MDTraj code that builds the backbone (N, CA, C; nanometers):
import mdtraj as md
import numpy as np

residues = "UNK UNK UNK UNK UNK UNK UNK UNK UNK UNK UNK UNK UNK UNK UNK UNK UNK UNK UNK UNK UNK UNK UNK UNK UNK UNK UNK UNK UNK UNK UNK UNK UNK UNK UNK UNK UNK UNK UNK UNK UNK UNK UNK UNK UNK UNK UNK UNK UNK UNK UNK UNK UNK UNK UNK UNK UNK UNK UNK UNK UNK UNK UNK UNK UNK UNK UNK UNK UNK UNK UNK UNK UNK UNK UNK UNK UNK UNK".split()
xyz = np.array([
    [-2.1248, -3.8528, 7.6220],
    [-2.0244, -3.7554, 7.6595],
    [-2.0822, -3.6546, 7.7582],
    [-2.2107, -3.6260, 7.7434],
    [-2.2725, -3.5328, 7.8377],
    [-2.2750, -3.5912, 7.9783],
    [-2.3007, -3.7211, 7.9900],
    [-2.3017, -3.7839, 8.1222],
    [-2.1638, -3.7767, 8.1870],
    [-2.0603, -3.8016, 8.1105],
    [-1.9241, -3.7960, 8.1641],
    [-1.8883, -3.6528, 8.2000],
    [-1.9219, -3.5590, 8.1135],
    [-1.8932, -3.4181, 8.1416],
    [-1.9705, -3.3712, 8.2647],
    [-2.0954, -3.4135, 8.2772],
    [-2.1740, -3.3780, 8.3957],
    [-2.1164, -3.4372, 8.5218],
    [-2.0680, -3.5597, 8.5122],
    [-2.0049, -3.6235, 8.6279],
    [-1.8795, -3.5472, 8.6696],
    [-1.7991, -3.5078, 8.5721],
    [-1.6784, -3.4311, 8.6031],
    [-1.7135, -3.2963, 8.6646],
    [-1.8147, -3.2306, 8.6103],
    [-1.8549, -3.1000, 8.6632],
    [-1.9094, -3.1140, 8.8050],
    [-1.9829, -3.2219, 8.8306],
    [-2.0388, -3.2432, 8.9636],
    [-1.9330, -3.2717, 9.0691],
    [-1.8185, -3.3193, 9.0268],
    [-1.7106, -3.3483, 9.1204],
    [-1.5996, -3.2427, 9.1147],
    [-1.6282, -3.1295, 9.0525],
    [-1.5327, -3.0186, 9.0411],
    [-1.3980, -3.0623, 8.9848],
    [-1.4032, -3.1444, 8.8809],
    [-1.2808, -3.1892, 8.8134],
    [-1.2530, -3.0959, 8.6961],
    [-1.1266, -3.0773, 8.6593],
    [-1.0944, -2.9924, 8.5437],
    [-1.1386, -3.0576, 8.4127],
    [-1.1559, -2.9752, 8.3114],
    [-1.2084, -3.0232, 8.1828],
    [-1.1155, -3.1247, 8.1182],
    [-0.9865, -3.1145, 8.1416],
    [-0.8924, -3.2037, 8.0745],
    [-0.9016, -3.3473, 8.1259],
    [-0.9730, -3.3707, 8.2372],
    [-0.9966, -3.5077, 8.2822],
    [-1.0904, -3.5823, 8.1876],
    [-1.1544, -3.5097, 8.0980],
    [-1.2428, -3.5692, 7.9974],
    [-1.1635, -3.6289, 7.8806],
    [-1.0375, -3.5924, 7.8669],
    [-0.9576, -3.6341, 7.7512],
    [-0.9429, -3.7856, 7.7362],
    [-0.9200, -3.8643, 7.8412],
    [-0.9120, -4.0098, 7.8196],
    [-1.0413, -4.0677, 7.7630],
    [-1.1550, -4.0217, 7.8142],
    [-1.2834, -4.0678, 7.7622],
    [-1.2996, -4.0265, 7.6168],
    [-1.2623, -3.9051, 7.5839],
    [-1.2726, -3.8563, 7.4468],
    [-1.1835, -3.9369, 7.3534],
    [-1.0607, -3.9644, 7.3959],
    [-0.9685, -4.0432, 7.3122],
    [-1.0201, -4.1855, 7.2915],
    [-1.0733, -4.2466, 7.3964],
    [-1.1284, -4.3817, 7.3830],
    [-1.2478, -4.3822, 7.2883],
    [-1.3333, -4.2815, 7.2976],
    [-1.4487, -4.2714, 7.2086],
    [-1.4038, -4.2560, 7.0637],
    [-1.3062, -4.1704, 7.0391],
    [-1.2559, -4.1511, 6.9029],
    [-1.1894, -4.2783, 6.8500],
    [-1.1197, -4.3502, 6.9371],
    [-1.0580, -4.4759, 6.8952],
    [-1.1639, -4.5777, 6.8540],
    [-1.2706, -4.5889, 6.9319],
    [-1.3775, -4.6825, 6.8972],
    [-1.4444, -4.6440, 6.7653],
    [-1.4617, -4.5150, 6.7429],
    [-1.5211, -4.4701, 6.6172],
    [-1.4280, -4.4945, 6.4988],
    [-1.2982, -4.4909, 6.5229],
    [-1.2012, -4.5071, 6.4147],
    [-1.1649, -4.6524, 6.3873],
    [-1.2118, -4.7472, 6.4692],
    [-1.1730, -4.8868, 6.4522],
    [-1.1997, -4.9425, 6.3121],
    [-1.3156, -4.9172, 6.2504],
    [-1.3342, -4.9701, 6.1145],
    [-1.2312, -4.9160, 6.0144],
    [-1.2032, -4.7877, 6.0219],
    [-1.1032, -4.7303, 5.9310],
    [-0.9642, -4.7856, 5.9603],
    [-0.9299, -4.7966, 6.0876],
    [-0.7994, -4.8518, 6.1228],
    [-0.7862, -4.9972, 6.0783],
    [-0.8950, -5.0748, 6.0912],
    [-0.8930, -5.2139, 6.0451],
    [-0.8750, -5.2189, 5.8940],
    [-0.9427, -5.1316, 5.8233],
    [-0.9302, -5.1277, 5.6775],
    [-0.7881, -5.0914, 5.6354],
    [-0.7292, -4.9940, 5.7024],
    [-0.5926, -4.9545, 5.6693],
    [-0.4918, -5.0631, 5.7058],
    [-0.5161, -5.1341, 5.8156],
    [-0.4201, -5.2345, 5.8611],
    [-0.4328, -5.3665, 5.7865],
    [-0.5576, -5.4082, 5.7549],
    [-0.5782, -5.5415, 5.6997],
    [-0.6261, -5.5434, 5.5553],
    [-0.6545, -5.4284, 5.4986],
    [-0.6911, -5.4189, 5.3572],
    [-0.8107, -5.5040, 5.3194],
    [-0.7905, -5.5972, 5.2254],
    [-0.9013, -5.6790, 5.1731],
    [-0.9602, -5.7710, 5.2794],
    [-0.8794, -5.8126, 5.3758],
    [-0.9327, -5.8953, 5.4841],
    [-1.0385, -5.8213, 5.5637],
    [-1.0133, -5.6936, 5.5896],
    [-1.1111, -5.6123, 5.6615],
    [-1.2332, -5.5843, 5.5745],
    [-1.2124, -5.5710, 5.4434],
    [-1.3248, -5.5477, 5.3526],
    [-1.4223, -5.6636, 5.3572],
    [-1.3726, -5.7844, 5.3740],
    [-1.4591, -5.9018, 5.3846],
    [-1.5182, -5.9154, 5.5244],
    [-1.4434, -5.8793, 5.6275],
    [-1.4875, -5.9020, 5.7653],
    [-1.5834, -5.7951, 5.8172],
    [-1.5648, -5.6705, 5.7771],
    [-1.6459, -5.5627, 5.8328],
    [-1.7960, -5.5802, 5.8077],
    [-1.8413, -5.6209, 5.6876],
    [-1.9859, -5.6439, 5.6718],
    [-2.0382, -5.7557, 5.7619],
    [-1.9571, -5.8588, 5.7858],
    [-1.9997, -5.9665, 5.8757],
    [-2.0137, -5.9150, 6.0183],
    [-1.9215, -5.8307, 6.0603],
    [-1.9288, -5.7715, 6.1943],
    [-2.0520, -5.6823, 6.2059],
    [-2.0778, -5.6033, 6.1014],
    [-2.1963, -5.5172, 6.1016],
    [-2.3238, -5.5998, 6.1107],
    [-2.3315, -5.7077, 6.0337],
    [-2.4506, -5.7933, 6.0379],
    [-2.4679, -5.8574, 6.1743],
    [-2.3568, -5.9009, 6.2367],
    [-2.3661, -5.9577, 6.3709],
    [-2.4179, -5.8528, 6.4689],
    [-2.3645, -5.7298, 6.4601],
    [-2.4076, -5.6231, 6.5504],
    [-2.5551, -5.5898, 6.5290],
    [-2.6026, -5.5935, 6.4046],
    [-2.7442, -5.5685, 6.3791],
    [-2.8314, -5.6805, 6.4358],
    [-2.7875, -5.8045, 6.4186],
    [-2.8650, -5.9183, 6.4673],
    [-2.8651, -5.9274, 6.6194],
    [-2.7597, -5.8803, 6.6825],
    [-2.7465, -5.8887, 6.8275],
    [-2.7435, -5.7491, 6.8914],
    [-2.8200, -5.6586, 6.8364],
    [-2.8170, -5.5207, 6.8853],
    [-2.8601, -5.5109, 7.0311],
    [-2.9423, -5.6039, 7.0767],
    [-2.9845, -5.5998, 7.2159],
    [-2.8655, -5.6231, 7.3091],
    [-2.7692, -5.7037, 7.2675],
    [-2.6490, -5.7245, 7.3496],
    [-2.5657, -5.5963, 7.3582],
    [-2.5544, -5.5290, 7.2449],
    [-2.4792, -5.4035, 7.2420],
    [-2.5481, -5.3004, 7.3312],
    [-2.6807, -5.2927, 7.3231],
    [-2.7560, -5.1981, 7.4061],
    [-2.7394, -5.2301, 7.5543],
    [-2.7457, -5.3567, 7.5899],
    [-2.7289, -5.3961, 7.7301],
    [-2.5892, -5.3616, 7.7795],
    [-2.4882, -5.3792, 7.6965],
    [-2.3516, -5.3443, 7.7356],
    [-2.3397, -5.1947, 7.7627],
    [-2.4027, -5.1136, 7.6780],
    [-2.3988, -4.9683, 7.6970],
    [-2.4715, -4.9301, 7.8254],
    [-2.5862, -4.9930, 7.8506],
    [-2.6600, -4.9649, 7.9738],
    [-2.5748, -5.0010, 8.0955],
    [-2.5058, -5.1148, 8.0913],
    [-2.4209, -5.1547, 8.2037],
    [-2.3064, -5.0560, 8.2269],
    [-2.2529, -5.0009, 8.1193],
    [-2.1471, -4.9011, 8.1341],
    [-2.2007, -4.7780, 8.2067],
    [-2.3198, -4.7326, 8.1681],
    [-2.3768, -4.6150, 8.2339],
    [-2.4174, -4.6450, 8.3775],
    [-2.4637, -4.7658, 8.4054],
    [-2.4942, -4.8044, 8.5438],
    [-2.3665, -4.8007, 8.6273],
    [-2.2575, -4.8494, 8.5716],
    [-2.1296, -4.8465, 8.6434],
    [-2.0859, -4.7032, 8.6716],
    [-2.1069, -4.6136, 8.5760],
    [-2.0714, -4.4729, 8.5967],
    [-2.1547, -4.4131, 8.7089],
    [-2.2857, -4.4390, 8.7068],
    [-2.3746, -4.3827, 8.8088],
    [-2.3413, -4.4400, 8.9462],
    [-2.3187, -4.5699, 8.9537],
    [-2.2865, -4.6323, 9.0825],
    [-2.1549, -4.5781, 9.1357],
    [-2.0567, -4.5607, 9.0499],
    [-1.9283, -4.5058, 9.0970],
    [-1.9439, -4.3620, 9.1441],
    [-2.0363, -4.2863, 9.0838],
    [-2.0614, -4.1498, 9.1287],
    [-2.1279, -4.1486, 9.2663],
    [-2.2112, -4.2484, 9.2922],
    [-2.2827, -4.2526, 9.4194],
    [-2.1921, -4.2969, 9.5346],
    [-2.0865, -4.3689, 9.5016],
    [-1.9953, -4.4169, 9.6061],
    [-1.8965, -4.3125, 9.6409],
])
top = md.Topology()
chain = top.add_chain()
for i, resn in enumerate(residues, 1):
    res = top.add_residue(resn, chain, resSeq=i)
    for name in ("N", "CA", "C"):
        top.add_atom(name, md.element.get_by_symbol(name[0]), res)
traj = md.Trajectory(xyz[None], top)
C-alpha cells in the first residue's frame, strides 16, 4: 500500500484514487471468509487444501507479487 500511495503522491493524484486498490486488497483478504459464508462445509474442506498448495508453491506466489510491483514501477516510468 505504501508503494501505491507513494506512486499516487509522486503523480500529484488525490488520495481517493487509492480507493480501488484498497477495495481490491480488502476483497482479497476477505475471500476465505466469503468462501466460507457462501459454500459452508465445501469451503471448510477446500480451504486447508488451498492453504497447503500455497505453502508448497509459495515461490510462485512470491514471483506473482514481484511481477505486480515490476508492472507498477514500469508504468510509473512510462
